N, CA, C, O and the ligand as a Tripos MOL2 file, in Angstrom:
@<TRIPOS>MOLECULE
protein
  297   295    75     0     0
PROTEIN
NO_CHARGES

@<TRIPOS>ATOM
      1 N           0.8240   -1.2040    0.0000 N.3       1 MET1
      2 CA          0.0000    0.0000    0.0000 C.3       1 MET1
      3 C           0.8630    1.2620    0.0000 C.2       1 MET1
      4 O           0.5970    2.2260   -0.7170 O.2       1 MET1
      5 N           1.8860    1.2190    0.8150 N.am      2 ALA2
      6 CA          2.7810    2.3760    0.8570 C.3       2 ALA2
      7 C           3.4690    2.5530   -0.4940 C.2       2 ALA2
      8 O           3.7400    3.6640   -0.9480 O.2       2 ALA2
      9 N           3.7410    1.3930   -1.1190 N.am      3 ARG3
     10 CA          4.4330    1.4480   -2.4020 C.3       3 ARG3
     11 C           3.5500    2.1340   -3.4630 C.2       3 ARG3
     12 O           4.0070    2.9720   -4.2410 O.2       3 ARG3
     13 N           2.2690    1.7410   -3.4560 N.am      4 GLY4
     14 CA          1.3380    2.3180   -4.4240 C.3       4 GLY4
     15 C           1.2170    3.8160   -4.2410 C.2       4 GLY4
     16 O           1.1620    4.5760   -5.2070 O.2       4 GLY4
     17 N           1.1760    4.2240   -2.9950 N.am      5 LEU5
     18 CA          1.0400    5.6520   -2.7000 C.3       5 LEU5
     19 C           2.2640    6.4230   -3.1960 C.2       5 LEU5
     20 O           2.1620    7.5100   -3.7660 O.2       5 LEU5
     21 N           3.4140    5.8160   -2.9530 N.am      6 GLN6
     22 CA          4.6560    6.4730   -3.3830 C.3       6 GLN6
     23 C           4.6750    6.6450   -4.8950 C.2       6 GLN6
     24 O           5.0830    7.6800   -5.4230 O.2       6 GLN6
     25 N           4.2140    5.5820   -5.5840 N.am      7 LYS7
     26 CA          4.2090    5.6220   -7.0400 C.3       7 LYS7
     27 C           3.2930    6.7470   -7.5260 C.2       7 LYS7
     28 O           3.6180    7.5070   -8.4380 O.2       7 LYS7
     29 N           2.1420    6.8130   -6.8740 N.am      8 GLU8
     30 CA          1.1780    7.8540   -7.2500 C.3       8 GLU8
     31 C           1.7730    9.2440   -7.0350 C.2       8 GLU8
     32 O           1.6300   10.1350   -7.8710 O.2       8 GLU8
     33 N           2.4320    9.4020   -5.9130 N.am      9 GLN9
     34 CA          3.0310   10.7000   -5.6010 C.3       9 GLN9
     35 C           4.1130   11.0510   -6.6120 C.2       9 GLN9
     36 O           4.2400   12.1970   -7.0440 O.2       9 GLN9
     37 N           4.8930   10.0290   -6.9790 N.am     10 ALA10
     38 CA          5.9620   10.2690   -7.9350 C.3      10 ALA10
     39 C           5.3910   10.6760   -9.2850 C.2      10 ALA10
     40 O           5.9190   11.5610   -9.9580 O.2      10 ALA10
     41 N           4.2990   10.0130   -9.6710 N.am     11 GLN11
     42 CA          3.6730   10.3550  -10.9510 C.3      11 GLN11
     43 C           3.1150   11.7710  -10.9130 C.2      11 GLN11
     44 O           3.2630   12.5350  -11.8660 O.2      11 GLN11
     45 N           2.4830   12.1040   -9.8170 N.am     12 ALA12
     46 CA          1.9140   13.4420   -9.6840 C.3      12 ALA12
     47 C           3.0240   14.4810   -9.7320 C.2      12 ALA12
     48 O           2.8810   15.5500  -10.3250 O.2      12 ALA12
     49 N           4.1240   14.1390   -9.0960 N.am     13 LYS13
     50 CA          5.2560   15.0570   -9.0450 C.3      13 LYS13
     51 C           5.8390   15.2900  -10.4380 C.2      13 LYS13
     52 O           6.1490   16.4210  -10.8110 O.2      13 LYS13
     53 N           5.9860   14.1960  -11.2080 N.am     14 SER14
     54 CA          6.5750   14.3470  -12.5360 C.3      14 SER14
     55 C           5.6150   15.0830  -13.4690 C.2      14 SER14
     56 O           6.0360   15.8460  -14.3380 O.2      14 SER14
     57 N           4.3130   14.8410  -13.2710 N.am     15 ARG15
     58 CA          3.3340   15.5840  -14.0790 C.3      15 ARG15
     59 C           3.4430   17.0770  -13.7790 C.2      15 ARG15
     60 O           3.4180   17.9210  -14.6740 O.2      15 ARG15
     61 N           3.5620   17.3630  -12.5050 N.am     16 GLU16
     62 CA          3.6520   18.7570  -12.0670 C.3      16 GLU16
     63 C           4.9030   19.4070  -12.6550 C.2      16 GLU16
     64 O           4.8850   20.5490  -13.1150 O.2      16 GLU16
     65 N           5.9800   18.6390  -12.6230 N.am     17 LYS17
     66 CA          7.2590   19.1200  -13.1330 C.3      17 LYS17
     67 C           7.1630   19.4310  -14.6230 C.2      17 LYS17
     68 O           7.6470   20.4610  -15.0930 O.2      17 LYS17
     69 N           6.5230   18.5130  -15.3590 N.am     18 MET18
     70 CA          6.4030   18.6890  -16.7960 C.3      18 MET18
     71 C           5.5330   19.8960  -17.1320 C.2      18 MET18
     72 O           5.8420   20.6740  -18.0350 O.2      18 MET18
     73 N           4.4420   20.0340  -16.3890 N.am     19 ALA19
     74 CA          3.5380   21.1610  -16.6270 C.3      19 ALA19
     75 C           4.2620   22.4660  -16.3440 C.2      19 ALA19
     76 O           4.1160   23.4550  -17.0630 O.2      19 ALA19
     77 N           5.0340   22.4390  -15.2930 N.am     20 LYS20
     78 CA          5.7840   23.6300  -14.9010 C.3      20 LYS20
     79 C           6.8120   23.9810  -15.9770 C.2      20 LYS20
     80 O           6.9620   25.1420  -16.3570 O.2      20 LYS20
     81 N           7.5090   22.9610  -16.4540 N.am     21 ALA21
     82 CA          8.5330   23.1920  -17.4690 C.3      21 ALA21
     83 C           7.9090   23.7300  -18.7480 C.2      21 ALA21
     84 O           8.4320   24.6660  -19.3520 O.2      21 ALA21
     85 N           6.8060   23.1480  -19.1570 N.am     22 ALA22
     86 CA          6.1350   23.5830  -20.3840 C.3      22 ALA22
     87 C           5.6030   24.9980  -20.2020 C.2      22 ALA22
     88 O           5.7620   25.8530  -21.0740 O.2      22 ALA22
     89 N           4.9710   25.2320  -19.0580 N.am     23 GLY23
     90 CA          4.3850   26.5480  -18.8000 C.3      23 GLY23
     91 C           5.4640   27.6040  -18.7320 C.2      23 GLY23
     92 O           5.3290   28.6820  -19.3100 O.2      23 GLY23
     93 N           6.5360   27.2920  -18.0250 N.am     24 GLY24
     94 CA          7.6070   28.2650  -17.8790 C.3      24 GLY24
     95 C           8.2320   28.5990  -19.2150 C.2      24 GLY24
     96 O           8.5650   29.7510  -19.4930 O.2      24 GLY24
     97 N           8.3850   27.5780  -20.0380 N.am     25 LYS25
     98 CA          9.0170   27.7730  -21.3310 C.3      25 LYS25
     99 C           8.1840   28.6730  -22.2370 C.2      25 LYS25
    100 O           8.6910   29.6170  -22.8440 O.2      25 LYS25
    101 N           6.8900   28.3570  -22.3130 N.am     26 SER26
    102 CA          6.0460   29.1330  -23.2160 C.3      26 SER26
    103 C           5.9180   30.5720  -22.7190 C.2      26 SER26
    104 O           5.8500   31.5200  -23.5000 O.2      26 SER26
    105 N           5.8880   30.6990  -21.4030 N.am     27 GLN27
    106 CA          5.7640   32.0410  -20.8310 C.3      27 GLN27
    107 C           7.0210   32.8520  -21.1580 C.2      27 GLN27
    108 O           6.9560   34.0420  -21.4670 O.2      27 GLN27
    109 N           8.1520   32.1770  -21.0800 N.am     28 LEU28
    110 CA          9.4170   32.8450  -21.3190 C.3      28 LEU28
    111 C           9.5120   33.3120  -22.7600 C.2      28 LEU28
    112 O           9.9350   34.4370  -23.0260 O.2      28 LEU28
    113 N           9.1140   32.4370  -23.7050 N.am     29 SER29
    114 CA          9.2210   32.8220  -25.1050 C.3      29 SER29
    115 C           8.2240   33.9180  -25.4360 C.2      29 SER29
    116 O           8.4970   34.7820  -26.2680 O.2      29 SER29
    117 N           7.0730   33.8830  -24.7890 N.am     30 THR30
    118 CA          6.0790   34.9360  -25.0140 C.3      30 THR30
    119 C           6.6370   36.2620  -24.5400 C.2      30 THR30
    120 O           6.5080   37.2870  -25.2090 O.2      30 THR30
    121 N           7.2540   36.2220  -23.3780 N.am     31 ARG31
    122 CA          7.8230   37.4540  -22.8260 C.3      31 ARG31
    123 C           8.9470   37.9670  -23.7050 C.2      31 ARG31
    124 O           9.0470   39.1680  -23.9560 O.2      31 ARG31
    125 N           9.7950   37.0600  -24.1720 N.am     32 ALA32
    126 CA         10.9310   37.4660  -24.9830 C.3      32 ALA32
    127 C          10.4540   38.0760  -26.2960 C.2      32 ALA32
    128 O          11.0660   39.0100  -26.8140 O.2      32 ALA32
    129 N           9.3630   37.5420  -26.8280 N.am     33 ALA33
    130 CA          8.8510   38.0350  -28.1020 C.3      33 ALA33
    131 C           8.0980   39.3450  -27.9140 C.2      33 ALA33
    132 O           8.1410   40.2300  -28.7670 O.2      33 ALA33
    133 N           7.4030   39.4530  -26.7770 N.am     34 GLY34
    134 CA          6.5350   40.6110  -26.5840 C.3      34 GLY34
    135 C           7.2110   41.8140  -25.9740 C.2      34 GLY34
    136 O           6.8250   42.9520  -26.2420 O.2      34 GLY34
    137 N           8.2160   41.5730  -25.1560 N.am     35 LEU35
    138 CA          8.8120   42.7070  -24.4630 C.3      35 LEU35
    139 C          10.2170   42.9840  -24.9700 C.2      35 LEU35
    140 O          11.1310   42.1780  -24.7970 O.2      35 LEU35
    141 N          10.3650   44.1080  -25.5820 N.am     36 LYS36
    142 CA         11.7010   44.5060  -26.0360 C.3      36 LYS36
    143 C          12.0540   45.7930  -25.3060 C.2      36 LYS36
    144 O          11.3410   46.7930  -25.3920 O.2      36 LYS36
    145 N          13.1490   45.7460  -24.6000 N.am     37 ILE37
    146 CA         13.5930   46.9600  -23.9300 C.3      37 ILE37
    147 C          15.0020   47.2680  -24.3980 C.2      37 ILE37
    148 O          15.7020   46.3840  -24.8920 O.2      37 ILE37
    149 N          15.4150   48.4930  -24.2500 N.am     38 SER38
    150 CA         16.7810   48.8110  -24.6250 C.3      38 SER38
    151 C          17.4520   49.5640  -23.4940 C.2      38 SER38
    152 O          16.8170   50.3120  -22.7500 O.2      38 SER38
    153 N          18.7400   49.3480  -23.3850 N.am     39 CYS39
    154 CA         19.5030   49.9950  -22.3320 C.3      39 CYS39
    155 C          19.4710   51.5030  -22.5250 C.2      39 CYS39
    156 O          19.8690   51.9860  -23.5850 O.2      39 CYS39
    157 N          19.0130   52.2610  -21.5360 N.am     40 PRO40
    158 CA         18.9580   53.7260  -21.6730 C.3      40 PRO40
    159 C          20.3420   54.3500  -21.8060 C.2      40 PRO40
    160 O          20.4670   55.4650  -22.3110 O.2      40 PRO40
    161 N          21.3670   53.6600  -21.3670 N.am     41 ALA41
    162 CA         22.7130   54.2220  -21.3990 C.3      41 ALA41
    163 C          23.4070   54.0050  -22.7390 C.2      41 ALA41
    164 O          24.0980   54.9000  -23.2270 O.2      41 ALA41
    165 N          23.2330   52.8240  -23.3420 N.am     42 CYS42
    166 CA         23.9430   52.5540  -24.5990 C.3      42 CYS42
    167 C          23.0320   52.0540  -25.7090 C.2      42 CYS42
    168 O          23.4990   51.7200  -26.7980 O.2      42 CYS42
    169 N          21.7310   52.0020  -25.4340 N.am     43 LYS43
    170 CA         20.7120   51.6090  -26.4300 C.3      43 LYS43
    171 C          20.8190   50.1610  -26.8940 C.2      43 LYS43
    172 O          20.2170   49.7880  -27.9000 O.2      43 LYS43
    173 N          21.5790   49.3430  -26.1710 N.am     44 ALA44
    174 CA         21.6550   47.9360  -26.5460 C.3      44 ALA44
    175 C          20.3080   47.2610  -26.2740 C.2      44 ALA44
    176 O          19.7280   47.4430  -25.2030 O.2      44 ALA44
    177 N          19.8090   46.4800  -27.2420 N.am     45 PRO45
    178 CA         18.5090   45.8290  -27.0490 C.3      45 PRO45
    179 C          18.6000   44.6700  -26.0610 C.2      45 PRO45
    180 O          19.5530   43.8930  -26.0920 O.2      45 PRO45
    181 N          17.5920   44.5600  -25.1770 N.am     46 MET46
    182 CA         17.5460   43.4910  -24.1790 C.3      46 MET46
    183 C          16.2050   42.7870  -24.2850 C.2      46 MET46
    184 O          15.1820   43.4150  -24.5590 O.2      46 MET46
    185 N          16.2160   41.4750  -24.0660 N.am     47 SER47
    186 CA         14.9670   40.7300  -24.1940 C.3      47 SER47
    187 C          14.1040   40.8640  -22.9520 C.2      47 SER47
    188 O          12.8790   40.7990  -23.0490 O.2      47 SER47
    189 N          14.7040   41.0470  -21.8010 N.am     48 ASP48
    190 CA         13.9010   41.2350  -20.5890 C.3      48 ASP48
    191 C          14.7080   41.9800  -19.5230 C.2      48 ASP48
    192 O          15.8890   42.2840  -19.6940 O.2      48 ASP48
    193 N          14.0180   42.2580  -18.4240 N.am     49 TYR49
    194 CA         14.6600   43.0860  -17.3970 C.3      49 TYR49
    195 C          15.8520   42.4040  -16.7570 C.2      49 TYR49
    196 O          16.8460   43.0530  -16.4320 O.2      49 TYR49
    197 N          15.7550   41.0850  -16.5730 N.am     50 LYS50
    198 CA         16.8530   40.3370  -15.9560 C.3      50 LYS50
    199 C          18.1140   40.4560  -16.8140 C.2      50 LYS50
    200 O          19.2200   40.6630  -16.3140 O.2      50 LYS50
    201 N          17.9050   40.3180  -18.1100 N.am     51 ASN51
    202 CA         18.9740   40.4580  -19.0780 C.3      51 ASN51
    203 C          19.5760   41.8550  -19.0050 C.2      51 ASN51
    204 O          20.7920   42.0430  -18.9840 O.2      51 ASN51
    205 N          18.6770   42.8140  -18.9660 N.am     52 PHE52
    206 CA         19.0820   44.2080  -18.9100 C.3      52 PHE52
    207 C          19.8590   44.4930  -17.6370 C.2      52 PHE52
    208 O          20.8780   45.1830  -17.6630 O.2      52 PHE52
    209 N          19.3680   43.9500  -16.5090 N.am     53 LYS53
    210 CA         20.0150   44.1790  -15.2180 C.3      53 LYS53
    211 C          21.4460   43.6300  -15.2380 C.2      53 LYS53
    212 O          22.3840   44.2860  -14.7840 O.2      53 LYS53
    213 N          21.5930   42.4120  -15.7750 N.am     54 ASP54
    214 CA         22.9230   41.8070  -15.8710 C.3      54 ASP54
    215 C          23.8400   42.6880  -16.7230 C.2      54 ASP54
    216 O          24.9890   42.9450  -16.3650 O.2      54 ASP54
    217 N          23.3100   43.1370  -17.8430 N.am     55 HIS55
    218 CA         24.0790   43.9810  -18.7500 C.3      55 HIS55
    219 C          24.4440   45.3050  -18.0710 C.2      55 HIS55
    220 O          25.5890   45.7550  -18.1270 O.2      55 HIS55
    221 N          23.4510   45.9080  -17.4350 N.am     56 PHE56
    222 CA         23.6590   47.2280  -16.8510 C.3      56 PHE56
    223 C          24.6940   47.1740  -15.7320 C.2      56 PHE56
    224 O          25.5660   48.0370  -15.6350 O.2      56 PHE56
    225 N          24.5860   46.1520  -14.8920 N.am     57 GLU57
    226 CA         25.5260   46.0240  -13.7720 C.3      57 GLU57
    227 C          26.9370   45.7490  -14.2750 C.2      57 GLU57
    228 O          27.9160   46.1590  -13.6510 O.2      57 GLU57
    229 N          27.0380   45.0470  -15.4180 N.am     58 ALA58
    230 CA         28.3560   44.7240  -15.9550 C.3      58 ALA58
    231 C          28.9640   45.8880  -16.7300 C.2      58 ALA58
    232 O          30.1600   46.1570  -16.6220 O.2      58 ALA58
    233 N          28.1310   46.5800  -17.5160 N.am     59 LYS59
    234 CA         28.6450   47.6120  -18.4130 C.3      59 LYS59
    235 C          28.5980   49.0160  -17.8330 C.2      59 LYS59
    236 O          29.4370   49.8580  -18.1530 O.2      59 LYS59
    237 N          27.6230   49.2600  -16.9850 N.am     60 HIS60
    238 CA         27.4780   50.6140  -16.4480 C.3      60 HIS60
    239 C          27.4150   50.6010  -14.9220 C.2      60 HIS60
    240 O          26.4420   51.0740  -14.3330 O.2      60 HIS60
    241 N          28.4470   50.0610  -14.2870 N.am     61 PRO61
    242 CA         28.4050   49.9050  -12.8150 C.3      61 PRO61
    243 C          28.3250   51.2250  -12.0620 C.2      61 PRO61
    244 O          27.9170   51.2540  -10.9010 O.2      61 PRO61
    245 N          28.7090   52.3120  -12.7100 N.am     62 LYS62
    246 CA         28.6920   53.6070  -12.0140 C.3      62 LYS62
    247 C          27.3360   54.2940  -12.0910 C.2      62 LYS62
    248 O          27.0640   55.2290  -11.3380 O.2      62 LYS62
    249 N          26.4850   53.8300  -13.0030 N.am     63 LEU63
    250 CA         25.1610   54.4330  -13.1440 C.3      63 LEU63
    251 C          24.1660   53.7030  -12.2430 C.2      63 LEU63
    252 O          24.2840   52.4980  -12.0220 O.2      63 LEU63
    253 N          23.1760   54.4540  -11.7220 N.am     64 PRO64
    254 CA         22.1530   53.8030  -10.9030 C.3      64 PRO64
    255 C          21.2630   52.9250  -11.7850 C.2      64 PRO64
    256 O          20.8560   53.3400  -12.8700 O.2      64 PRO64
    257 N          20.9660   51.7260  -11.3210 N.am     65 LEU65
    258 CA         20.1390   50.7980  -12.0950 C.3      65 LEU65
    259 C          18.6940   51.2880  -12.1540 C.2      65 LEU65
    260 O          18.0580   51.4710  -11.1170 O.2      65 LEU65
    261 N          18.1740   51.5000  -13.3660 N.am     66 PRO66
    262 CA         16.7750   51.9450  -13.4720 C.3      66 PRO66
    263 C          15.8220   50.8680  -12.9540 C.2      66 PRO66
    264 O          16.0910   49.6730  -13.0800 O.2      66 PRO66
    265 N          14.7120   51.3060  -12.3750 N.am     67 ALA67
    266 CA         13.7270   50.3620  -11.8620 C.3      67 ALA67
    267 C          13.0750   49.6140  -13.0270 C.2      67 ALA67
    268 O          13.0430   50.0960  -14.1590 O.2      67 ALA67
    269 N          12.5510   48.4120  -12.7130 N.am     68 GLU68
    270 CA         11.9800   47.5780  -13.7610 C.3      68 GLU68
    271 C          10.9020   48.3130  -14.5580 C.2      68 GLU68
    272 O          10.8650   48.2280  -15.7860 O.2      68 GLU68
    273 N          10.0330   49.0300  -13.8580 N.am     69 GLY69
    274 CA          8.9270   49.7170  -14.5290 C.3      69 GLY69
    275 C           9.3760   50.8500  -15.4450 C.2      69 GLY69
    276 O           8.6390   51.2400  -16.3500 O.2      69 GLY69
    277 N          10.5730   51.3800  -15.2210 N.am     70 SER70
    278 CA         10.9940   52.5270  -16.0150 C.3      70 SER70
    279 C          11.6510   52.1310  -17.3370 C.2      70 SER70
    280 O          11.8220   52.9710  -18.2200 O.2      70 SER70
    281 N          12.0180   50.8610  -17.4770 N.am     71 VAL71
    282 CA         12.6080   50.4480  -18.7530 C.3      71 VAL71
    283 C          11.7070   49.5250  -19.5540 C.2      71 VAL71
    284 O          11.8750   49.3850  -20.7660 O.2      71 VAL71
    285 N          10.7360   48.8850  -18.8710 N.am     72 LEU72
    286 CA          9.8160   48.0080  -19.5920 C.3      72 LEU72
    287 C           8.7190   48.8460  -20.2320 C.2      72 LEU72
    288 O           8.2820   49.8420  -19.6540 O.2      72 LEU72
    289 N           8.2670   48.4510  -21.4270 N.am     73 PRO73
    290 CA          7.1290   49.1590  -22.0310 C.3      73 PRO73
    291 C           5.8820   49.0000  -21.1730 C.2      73 PRO73
    292 O           5.6400   47.9160  -20.6410 O.2      73 PRO73
    293 N           5.1020   50.0340  -21.0280 N.am     74 ALA74
    294 CA          3.9580   50.0340  -20.1220 C.3      74 ALA74
    295 C           2.8560   49.0800  -20.5740 C.2      74 ALA74
    296 O           1.8250   48.9700  -19.9100 O.2      74 ALA74
    297 ZN         24.0820   49.4920  -21.7430 Zn       75 ZN75
@<TRIPOS>BOND
     1     1     2 1
     2     2     3 1
     3     3     4 2
     4     3     5 am
     5     5     6 1
     6     6     7 1
     7     7     8 2
     8     7     9 am
     9     9    10 1
    10    10    11 1
    11    11    12 2
    12    11    13 am
    13    13    14 1
    14    14    15 1
    15    15    16 2
    16    15    17 am
    17    17    18 1
    18    18    19 1
    19    19    20 2
    20    19    21 am
    21    21    22 1
    22    22    23 1
    23    23    24 2
    24    23    25 am
    25    25    26 1
    26    26    27 1
    27    27    28 2
    28    27    29 am
    29    29    30 1
    30    30    31 1
    31    31    32 2
    32    31    33 am
    33    33    34 1
    34    34    35 1
    35    35    36 2
    36    35    37 am
    37    37    38 1
    38    38    39 1
    39    39    40 2
    40    39    41 am
    41    41    42 1
    42    42    43 1
    43    43    44 2
    44    43    45 am
    45    45    46 1
    46    46    47 1
    47    47    48 2
    48    47    49 am
    49    49    50 1
    50    50    51 1
    51    51    52 2
    52    51    53 am
    53    53    54 1
    54    54    55 1
    55    55    56 2
    56    55    57 am
    57    57    58 1
    58    58    59 1
    59    59    60 2
    60    59    61 am
    61    61    62 1
    62    62    63 1
    63    63    64 2
    64    63    65 am
    65    65    66 1
    66    66    67 1
    67    67    68 2
    68    67    69 am
    69    69    70 1
    70    70    71 1
    71    71    72 2
    72    71    73 am
    73    73    74 1
    74    74    75 1
    75    75    76 2
    76    75    77 am
    77    77    78 1
    78    78    79 1
    79    79    80 2
    80    79    81 am
    81    81    82 1
    82    82    83 1
    83    83    84 2
    84    83    85 am
    85    85    86 1
    86    86    87 1
    87    87    88 2
    88    87    89 am
    89    89    90 1
    90    90    91 1
    91    91    92 2
    92    91    93 am
    93    93    94 1
    94    94    95 1
    95    95    96 2
    96    95    97 am
    97    97    98 1
    98    98    99 1
    99    99   100 2
   100    99   101 am
   101   101   102 1
   102   102   103 1
   103   103   104 2
   104   103   105 am
   105   105   106 1
   106   106   107 1
   107   107   108 2
   108   107   109 am
   109   109   110 1
   110   110   111 1
   111   111   112 2
   112   111   113 am
   113   113   114 1
   114   114   115 1
   115   115   116 2
   116   115   117 am
   117   117   118 1
   118   118   119 1
   119   119   120 2
   120   119   121 am
   121   121   122 1
   122   122   123 1
   123   123   124 2
   124   123   125 am
   125   125   126 1
   126   126   127 1
   127   127   128 2
   128   127   129 am
   129   129   130 1
   130   130   131 1
   131   131   132 2
   132   131   133 am
   133   133   134 1
   134   134   135 1
   135   135   136 2
   136   135   137 am
   137   137   138 1
   138   138   139 1
   139   139   140 2
   140   139   141 am
   141   141   142 1
   142   142   143 1
   143   143   144 2
   144   143   145 am
   145   145   146 1
   146   146   147 1
   147   147   148 2
   148   147   149 am
   149   149   150 1
   150   150   151 1
   151   151   152 2
   152   151   153 am
   153   153   154 1
   154   154   155 1
   155   155   156 2
   156   155   157 am
   157   157   158 1
   158   158   159 1
   159   159   160 2
   160   159   161 am
   161   161   162 1
   162   162   163 1
   163   163   164 2
   164   163   165 am
   165   165   166 1
   166   166   167 1
   167   167   168 2
   168   167   169 am
   169   169   170 1
   170   170   171 1
   171   171   172 2
   172   171   173 am
   173   173   174 1
   174   174   175 1
   175   175   176 2
   176   175   177 am
   177   177   178 1
   178   178   179 1
   179   179   180 2
   180   179   181 am
   181   181   182 1
   182   182   183 1
   183   183   184 2
   184   183   185 am
   185   185   186 1
   186   186   187 1
   187   187   188 2
   188   187   189 am
   189   189   190 1
   190   190   191 1
   191   191   192 2
   192   191   193 am
   193   193   194 1
   194   194   195 1
   195   195   196 2
   196   195   197 am
   197   197   198 1
   198   198   199 1
   199   199   200 2
   200   199   201 am
   201   201   202 1
   202   202   203 1
   203   203   204 2
   204   203   205 am
   205   205   206 1
   206   206   207 1
   207   207   208 2
   208   207   209 am
   209   209   210 1
   210   210   211 1
   211   211   212 2
   212   211   213 am
   213   213   214 1
   214   214   215 1
   215   215   216 2
   216   215   217 am
   217   217   218 1
   218   218   219 1
   219   219   220 2
   220   219   221 am
   221   221   222 1
   222   222   223 1
   223   223   224 2
   224   223   225 am
   225   225   226 1
   226   226   227 1
   227   227   228 2
   228   227   229 am
   229   229   230 1
   230   230   231 1
   231   231   232 2
   232   231   233 am
   233   233   234 1
   234   234   235 1
   235   235   236 2
   236   235   237 am
   237   237   238 1
   238   238   239 1
   239   239   240 2
   240   239   241 am
   241   241   242 1
   242   242   243 1
   243   243   244 2
   244   243   245 am
   245   245   246 1
   246   246   247 1
   247   247   248 2
   248   247   249 am
   249   249   250 1
   250   250   251 1
   251   251   252 2
   252   251   253 am
   253   253   254 1
   254   254   255 1
   255   255   256 2
   256   255   257 am
   257   257   258 1
   258   258   259 1
   259   259   260 2
   260   259   261 am
   261   261   262 1
   262   262   263 1
   263   263   264 2
   264   263   265 am
   265   265   266 1
   266   266   267 1
   267   267   268 2
   268   267   269 am
   269   269   270 1
   270   270   271 1
   271   271   272 2
   272   271   273 am
   273   273   274 1
   274   274   275 1
   275   275   276 2
   276   275   277 am
   277   277   278 1
   278   278   279 1
   279   279   280 2
   280   279   281 am
   281   281   282 1
   282   282   283 1
   283   283   284 2
   284   283   285 am
   285   285   286 1
   286   286   287 1
   287   287   288 2
   288   287   289 am
   289   289   290 1
   290   290   291 1
   291   291   292 2
   292   291   293 am
   293   293   294 1
   294   294   295 1
   295   295   296 2
@<TRIPOS>SUBSTRUCTURE
     1 MET1         2 RESIDUE 1 A MET
     2 ALA2         6 RESIDUE 1 A ALA
     3 ARG3        10 RESIDUE 1 A ARG
     4 GLY4        14 RESIDUE 1 A GLY
     5 LEU5        18 RESIDUE 1 A LEU
     6 GLN6        22 RESIDUE 1 A GLN
     7 LYS7        26 RESIDUE 1 A LYS
     8 GLU8        30 RESIDUE 1 A GLU
     9 GLN9        34 RESIDUE 1 A GLN
    10 ALA10       38 RESIDUE 1 A ALA
    11 GLN11       42 RESIDUE 1 A GLN
    12 ALA12       46 RESIDUE 1 A ALA
    13 LYS13       50 RESIDUE 1 A LYS
    14 SER14       54 RESIDUE 1 A SER
    15 ARG15       58 RESIDUE 1 A ARG
    16 GLU16       62 RESIDUE 1 A GLU
    17 LYS17       66 RESIDUE 1 A LYS
    18 MET18       70 RESIDUE 1 A MET
    19 ALA19       74 RESIDUE 1 A ALA
    20 LYS20       78 RESIDUE 1 A LYS
    21 ALA21       82 RESIDUE 1 A ALA
    22 ALA22       86 RESIDUE 1 A ALA
    23 GLY23       90 RESIDUE 1 A GLY
    24 GLY24       94 RESIDUE 1 A GLY
    25 LYS25       98 RESIDUE 1 A LYS
    26 SER26      102 RESIDUE 1 A SER
    27 GLN27      106 RESIDUE 1 A GLN
    28 LEU28      110 RESIDUE 1 A LEU
    29 SER29      114 RESIDUE 1 A SER
    30 THR30      118 RESIDUE 1 A THR
    31 ARG31      122 RESIDUE 1 A ARG
    32 ALA32      126 RESIDUE 1 A ALA
    33 ALA33      130 RESIDUE 1 A ALA
    34 GLY34      134 RESIDUE 1 A GLY
    35 LEU35      138 RESIDUE 1 A LEU
    36 LYS36      142 RESIDUE 1 A LYS
    37 ILE37      146 RESIDUE 1 A ILE
    38 SER38      150 RESIDUE 1 A SER
    39 CYS39      154 RESIDUE 1 A CYS
    40 PRO40      158 RESIDUE 1 A PRO
    41 ALA41      162 RESIDUE 1 A ALA
    42 CYS42      166 RESIDUE 1 A CYS
    43 LYS43      170 RESIDUE 1 A LYS
    44 ALA44      174 RESIDUE 1 A ALA
    45 PRO45      178 RESIDUE 1 A PRO
    46 MET46      182 RESIDUE 1 A MET
    47 SER47      186 RESIDUE 1 A SER
    48 ASP48      190 RESIDUE 1 A ASP
    49 TYR49      194 RESIDUE 1 A TYR
    50 LYS50      198 RESIDUE 1 A LYS
    51 ASN51      202 RESIDUE 1 A ASN
    52 PHE52      206 RESIDUE 1 A PHE
    53 LYS53      210 RESIDUE 1 A LYS
    54 ASP54      214 RESIDUE 1 A ASP
    55 HIS55      218 RESIDUE 1 A HIS
    56 PHE56      222 RESIDUE 1 A PHE
    57 GLU57      226 RESIDUE 1 A GLU
    58 ALA58      230 RESIDUE 1 A ALA
    59 LYS59      234 RESIDUE 1 A LYS
    60 HIS60      238 RESIDUE 1 A HIS
    61 PRO61      242 RESIDUE 1 A PRO
    62 LYS62      246 RESIDUE 1 A LYS
    63 LEU63      250 RESIDUE 1 A LEU
    64 PRO64      254 RESIDUE 1 A PRO
    65 LEU65      258 RESIDUE 1 A LEU
    66 PRO66      262 RESIDUE 1 A PRO
    67 ALA67      266 RESIDUE 1 A ALA
    68 GLU68      270 RESIDUE 1 A GLU
    69 GLY69      274 RESIDUE 1 A GLY
    70 SER70      278 RESIDUE 1 A SER
    71 VAL71      282 RESIDUE 1 A VAL
    72 LEU72      286 RESIDUE 1 A LEU
    73 PRO73      290 RESIDUE 1 A PRO
    74 ALA74      294 RESIDUE 1 A ALA
    75 ZN75       297 GROUP 0 **** ****
């Protein structure tokens, strides 16, 4: 009985994992396609804020990092 329960839990877990992976992936590509931002300092195009933040911290460490809402299209 314990074995059956474990199997069920494992199946539920893998289903959850797969749904999460699929959902996360499609959401990510939608975001990448829909949101285009550019660095205010050097106009380099960025696919999302995380990308932009990494770029900004690496390339413009002396400038204050703009807030997410100020670089993303409204
Ligand atoms: Zn830049």
